[in-house]
Every structure is written in structure tokens, then in C-alpha cells.
C-alpha positions in Angstrom: -11.8 15.3 -23.3 -14.0 17.8 -25.0 -17.1 16.1 -23.7 -15.6 15.9 -20.2 -14.8 19.6 -20.3 -18.4 20.4 -21.2 -19.7 18.4 -18.3 -17.2 20.0 -15.9 -18.4 23.4 -17.0 -22.0 22.4 -16.2 -21.0 21.2 -12.7 -20.5 24.7 -11.4 -19.7 24.4 -7.6 -19.1 20.6 -8.0 -16.4 21.1 -10.6 -13.6 21.0 -8.1 -15.0 17.7 -6.6 -15.3 16.3 -10.1 -11.7 17.1 -10.9 -10.6 15.4 -7.7 -12.6 12.3 -8.7 -10.9 12.2 -12.1 -7.5 12.6 -10.5 -8.2 9.9 -7.9 -9.2 7.2 -10.4 -6.4 8.2 -12.8 -3.9 7.6 -9.9 -5.5 4.2 -9.2 -5.2 3.2 -12.8 -1.5 4.4 -13.0 -0.8 2.3 -9.8 -2.4 -0.8 -11.3 -5.0 -0.9 -8.6 -7.3 -4.0 -8.4 -11.1 -4.2 -8.4 -11.5 -3.9 -4.6 -9.5 -0.7 -4.5 -11.6 0.8 -7.3 -14.9 -0.1 -5.6 -13.5 1.2 -2.3 -12.7 4.5 -4.0 -16.2 4.8 -5.3 -17.8 4.1 -1.9 -15.5 6.6 -0.1 -15.9 9.4 -2.6 -19.7 8.9 -2.9 -20.2 8.5 0.8 -22.4 5.4 0.4 -21.9 1.6 -0.2 -20.7 0.8 -3.7 -20.9 -2.6 -5.3 -19.6 -4.2 -8.5 -21.5 -7.3 -9.8 -20.4 -9.5 -12.7 -22.4 -12.7 -12.6 -20.7 -14.1 -15.7 -17.2 -13.7 -14.2 -18.4 -14.5 -10.6 -17.2 -11.2 -9.3 -19.2 -9.6 -6.5 -17.6 -6.8 -4.5 -19.3 -4.5 -2.0 -17.5 -1.8 0.0 -19.0 0.4 2.7 -18.3 4.2 2.8 -15.6 3.8 5.5 -13.6 1.6 3.1 -14.5 -1.8 4.8 -15.4 -4.7 2.5 -18.9 -6.1 3.3 -20.8 -9.0 1.7 -23.8 -8.1 -0.4 -26.9 -8.5 1.9 -29.5 -8.5 -0.9 -30.1 -8.3 -4.6 -29.4 -4.9 -6.2 -32.2 -2.3 -6.3 -33.0 -1.0 -9.8 -33.5 2.5 -8.4 -29.8 2.7 -7.4 -27.6 4.9 -9.7 -25.5 2.6 -11.8 -23.0 2.4 -14.7 -22.1 -0.5 -17.0 -18.5 -1.8 -16.8 -18.6 -4.2 -19.7 -20.3 -7.3 -18.5 -20.3 -5.9 -14.9 -22.4 -3.2 -13.3 -21.2 -0.7 -10.7 -23.9 0.6 -8.4 -24.1 3.2 -5.6 -26.5 2.0 -2.9 -28.8 5.0 -2.6 -32.2 5.9 -4.1 -32.8 8.6 -6.6 -30.9 9.9 -9.6 -27.2 10.3 -9.4 -26.0 13.9 -8.8 -23.2 15.3 -11.0 -20.4 14.2 -8.7 -21.9 10.7 -8.2 -22.3 10.4 -12.0 -18.6 11.2 -12.4 -17.7 8.7 -9.7 -19.7 6.0 -11.4 -18.3 6.7 -14.8 -14.6 6.8 -13.8 -14.8 3.9 -11.4 -16.8 1.8 -14.0 -14.2 2.6 -16.7 -11.3 1.6 -14.4 -13.1 -1.6 -13.3 -13.8 -2.6 -16.9 -10.1 -2.2 -17.8 -9.1 -4.4 -14.9 -11.8 -7.0 -15.7 -10.9 -7.2 -19.4 -7.2 -7.5 -18.6 -7.4 -10.0 -15.8 -10.6 -12.0 -16.5 -10.9 -12.1 -20.2 -12.1 -15.3 -21.9 -8.6 -16.1 -23.2 -5.8 -16.7 -20.7 -4.0 -13.5 -19.8 -0.6 -13.2 -21.6 0.6 -10.1 -19.8 2.6 -10.9 -16.7 1.3 -7.7 -14.9 -2.3 -8.9 -15.5 -1.5 -12.4 -14.3 0.0 -11.0 -11.1 -3.0 -8.8 -10.5 -5.3 -11.8 -10.9 -3.3 -14.1 -8.6 -3.3 -11.6 -5.7 -7.0 -10.7 -6.1 -9.1 -12.0 -3.3 -12.3 -11.6 -5.4 -11.1 -13.7 -8.3 -12.4 -17.3 -8.5 -9.9 -19.8 -7.2 -9.7 -21.7 -10.5 -8.8 -18.4 -12.3 -6.1 -17.7 -9.7 -4.6 -21.2 -10.0 -4.6 -20.9 -13.8 -2.8 -17.5 -13.6 -0.3 -19.0 -11.2 0.5 -21.8 -13.7 1.1 -19.2 -16.4 3.5 -17.5 -14.0 5.4 -20.7 -13.5 4.2 -21.2 -9.8 3.5 -24.8 -8.8 0.1 -25.0 -7.1 1.6 -27.1 -4.3 4.6 -24.9 -3.5 4.8 -21.8 -1.4 5.3 -18.4 -3.0 5.4 -14.8 -1.8 4.5 -11.3 -3.0 6.9 -8.4 -3.4 5.5 -4.9 -3.5 7.8 -2.2 -4.9 7.7 1.5 -3.8 7.3 2.4 -7.5 3.9 0.6 -7.5 4.9 -2.7 -9.1 3.9 -6.1 -7.7 5.8 -9.3 -8.2 5.1 -12.9 -7.2 8.0 -15.2 -6.6 8.5 -18.9 -5.6 9.7 -19.1 -2.0 13.1 -20.6 -1.3 13.1 -24.4 -0.9 16.0 -24.2 1.6 14.3 -24.1 5.1 17.4 -22.3 6.4 17.1 -19.4 3.9 15.7 -16.1 4.7 12.0 -16.1 3.7 12.1 -14.7 0.2 12.6 -11.2 -1.1 16.2 -10.1 -1.2 17.1 -11.8 -4.4 13.9 -10.7 -6.1 14.3 -7.0 -5.4 15.4 -5.1 -8.6 19.1 -4.2 -8.3 20.2 -0.9 -9.7 23.4 -0.3 -11.7 26.6 1.0 -10.3 26.2 -0.5 -6.9 23.3 1.8 -5.8 20.9 0.5 -3.3 18.0 -1.7 -4.5 14.5 -0.3 -5.0 12.4 0.1 -1.8 10.1 -2.9 -1.3 7.9 -4.8 1.1 8.1 -8.6 1.2 5.1 -10.6 2.1 4.8 -14.0 3.8 5.5 -17.3 2.0 2.1 -18.9 1.5 0.2 -21.3 -0.8 -0.8 -20.0 -4.2 -4.4 -19.4 -3.1 -3.3 -17.4 -0.1 -1.2 -15.0 -2.2 -3.7 -12.1 -1.6 -2.8 -12.4 2.1 0.9 -12.2 1.2 0.2 -9.1 -0.9 -1.5 -7.3 2.0 1.4 -8.2 4.2 3.9 -6.9 1.6 2.0 -3.6 1.4 2.2 -3.3 5.2 5.9 -4.1 5.2 6.5 -1.5 2.5 5.1 1.2 4.8 8.0 0.4 7.2 10.6 0.8 4.5 12.7 4.0 4.1 14.7 5.8 1.4 17.9 5.0 3.4 19.0 8.7 3.3 19.8 11.2 6.0 16.3 12.7 5.5 14.7 9.2 5.7 17.0 6.7 7.4 16.0 3.1 7.6 15.9 -0.2 5.7 15.0 -0.1 2.0 13.7 -3.6 2.0 11.4 -4.8 4.8 10.1 -8.4 5.3 6.7 -8.7 7.0 7.9 -11.8 8.8 10.6 -9.7 10.5 8.2 -7.1 11.8 6.6 -9.2 14.5 4.5 -7.2 16.9 5.7 -4.0 15.2 3.2 -4.7 12.3 0.4 -3.7 14.7 1.6 -0.1 14.5 0.4 0.0 10.9 -3.1 0.1 12.3 -2.5 3.4 14.1 -5.0 5.7 12.2 -3.0 9.0 12.3 0.6 8.3 13.3 1.6 11.9 12.5 -0.7 13.2 15.3 1.2 11.2 18.0 2.9 13.8 20.3 6.3 12.2 20.1 6.2 12.2 16.3 5.3 15.8 16.3 8.2 16.6 18.6 10.5 14.5 16.4 9.4 16.3 13.2 9.8 19.7 14.8 13.3 18.9 16.1 14.5 17.3 12.8 13.4 20.4 10.8 16.1 22.4 12.5 18.7 19.7 13.0 19.4 17.7 9.8 21.8 15.4 11.6 19.1 14.3 14.1 17.3 11.6 12.2 20.3 9.6 11.1 21.8 10.0 14.5 18.7 8.6 16.3 18.4 5.8 13.8 22.0 4.7 14.3 21.6 4.9 18.1 18.3 3.0 18.0 19.5 0.2 15.7 23.0 -0.6 17.1 24.1 -2.3 20.3 26.1 0.6 21.7 27.0 4.3 21.1 30.4 3.2 20.0 28.9 1.0 17.3 26.5 3.9 16.3 29.5 6.2 16.0 31.2 3.7 13.7 28.2 3.5 11.5 28.0 7.3 11.3 31.8 7.7 10.9 31.9 10.0 13.8 34.3 10.1 16.8 32.7 8.6 19.9 32.8 11.9 21.8 31.2 13.8 18.9 28.3 11.3 18.9 28.0 11.7 22.7 27.6 15.5 22.2 25.0 14.9 19.5 23.0 12.5 21.7 23.0 15.0 24.5 21.8 17.7 22.1 19.1 15.3 20.7 17.9 14.6 24.2 17.5 18.3 24.9 15.5 18.8 21.6 13.3 15.8 22.3 12.8 16.2 26.0 13.6 12.6 26.8 16.6 10.4 27.2 17.6 8.2 24.2 20.1 6.1 26.2 18.1 4.3 28.9 15.9 1.3 27.9 12.6 3.2 28.2 13.8 6.3 26.3 15.4 4.1 23.6 12.1 2.3 23.1 10.3 5.6 22.9 12.7 6.8 20.3 12.3 3.6 18.2 8.5 3.9 18.3 8.7 7.6 17.4 10.9 6.9 14.4 8.7 4.0 13.3 5.5 6.0 13.6 7.1 8.9 11.7 7.9 6.5 8.8 4.4 5.2 8.8 3.1 8.8 8.7 5.2 9.5 5.6 4.1 6.2 4.0 0.3 6.2 4.4 -1.7 3.1 3.3 -2.7 2.9 -0.3 -6.2 1.7 -1.3 
């Protein structure tokens, strides 16, 4: 830390940027981010393509500055700024010496990458369950390494499994139910809390083959964005299955859901009416106002008054089919706005 402080002092105007770099990669490490997320962070922060190459471990990851993964088009250039990450090398694809912020990006990203590589791709089989899970959901890991990790986790290579991503950052891999009539995975795997309190928020991925678990993991992360705290301030389901989202999953691709006009109107109205969000959620997810009143434990006439007030605040009806759909979309986009995608 003393050496780091000295370098920060020498950065002058770049000191703030360097602190943000440190905080960014520290947060990735705390969240148990994989190699692709680390390289993506380096590319986005440096504003140029970044690549991690480890020939011995057959790891080659390249990410463009917009965060999109791209294959390596050519051999690395010796003139590019680089930093060793154990047996791997992290590079920024631009010529010339690394500036102070680039140097900090390389150092922190390489250190994070080395930790992940040593934990998930060491010469001996990983004994830590967290490391095994990281490996089995990593697209960039060799297939034989993922199959070996799956065996250590007790997952048969020829049976379906699914990924569960917790709001706290944890990732779990579970065997899918063998009963074709059972709900596709998830509910029984979500950690239950003592005293009858609700389970931890989670997203449940698709049931897939072991080698397709990275796909299930991405689906689980999308599903997690649709989950809610289940409170008046954030009403909604705490556990969301990707398979149940259907076409709604496409809404996760909306780049800035908070900028949608209906979401802005909803946020403004809810700020002055604490009852608004739970009321709209109940109306949008039940078959009738009477059923919604029962869920909210309100008299039917009280709910009717609330709905009329809500319509006045929003500027549209929430009772006709078009207005109800508009309300459902606004609530969903608001939830996505408050649960941005994590790298």
C-alpha cells in the first residue's frame, strides 16, 4: 500500500482515475468475477482492445473497448503495453509506453486475472467449490477442464444441470430435476433464511448439458435483473426463472431503461406516493381488482380510489388492456434500471 500511495501521488491529475481503477478491480475480485469480466474491465477502462493470453493453459480472451468479446485477429505486438499474470500476459492493444492510468489498469487487471487462473486452472484439481463453479461456467476454459470440474462437483456429464446466481454475488450449479413435470430447477436450491423470512433473491438459468453451463449462467444473470426485494419500495418476485420470462427477457437488452419516459413518470410519482408501487404491482399481477385488493389487504373501494389516484399521477389508465400492459412494462423496466447488468 505504501508503494501504491507513492505512485498515486505521482499521478497528479490522473490520481482520481487511478483510484477508480483500483476500486473497480477490487469490486470485481469481491464479486468473484471470471477472466472475461476482468479483461472486459481492462478494455473499457483503457479505451482500447485488451487481451489475455496463456498458451500453457489454452486461455485466449480478447475484448473490445465497448465490452464485446472478439477473437484475436493476429499475434500480439511486442510494442503493446503488457503485464505478466503468472503464466499469462495481459496486453492493451495500442502502441507506445503505457501512461500512468493504463499502467494501473494493467497491474490491477493482471493481478486479478492471475488469482482467478491460479484458483481455477492450477495444475492440481481445484478443491474449493467456489473455484470449481467458476471454472465450470467459464466459456473460455477448455472443455476437458470444465468436465473435470463438473465431476468434482458431482455433476454427471450426461445429465442436465442449471446455474443459480444469487443477489449477494454467489453462483451455484445444481443438477436439474429428473421429473419432467417438475418446475425447471431453482426453488429448492435457493438458500432459505431462518424464521420463515423470504429466500435470498436469485436468478435461475436454463437446464442444459454440463458444457453449456456458461449459457445457463448468462441466463441466470439476466433473470436476476428481473428479481425484486419483495418490499413496498421494490415489489416483485425474489426468485426469477429465465425459462419463465419468455419474450420479456428481450427487455434486458434495453440500454438505459431509466431513460424511458414511462419509467421516469413512474419514479417521480412513486417518490411522493409510497403506496403506488405495491398497488400497481398487485393490479398488474392479479386477475382482477378484487384479487389485488385481497393481496394488499385493502377494501375493494379503497383500492379503487388508489387506482384512480394512480391513473391521475401516471397520466394513463391502468385498467384497460393497453394501459395495464404499459404499466407492466414500466414496472419491469424500472426493475431493470435498478438492477443494471454486471460485467
